[in-house]
C-alpha positions, 0 to 999 in steps of 0.5 A: 838353635835360636836364630832370633826373629827371622824377619828382623834378621833379614832386614838387618842382613839387607841393610848391612849389605846395602850399607857396604854395597850401595848399588848392588847389581846381583846377589846370590843367597845360599841358605841352609836347608834347616832355615828353609824348613823352619821358615816354611813351618813358620809360614814366613817364606814369602815374607823373607823372599819379599825382603830380598826382592825389595832390596836387591834388583836381581837375586837368586837363591837356593837351599843347601846343606849347612855344617853337618856332623853325621846326620845332625845339622848343627848350624843355620847359615845364610851365605850371600855373595853380592856384586855391585857397581 
């Protein structure tokens, strides 16, 4: 699956959340393990994390399994839950 430019996508994700929730207080990020592995191979994991750190005052994230059919991962998802004032 092609996810586009991950750094631009992260910028758009952060901007979209900030537009919807002006003063976020906590953000939980759950990313598909496929994305985590891809970002590590591309050497951009720290850059992605920095974008979230610059946008959200308090955040926590972890890798989990996305949609899966048998042993094949068929999606590269990021699910975020943001709580604001």
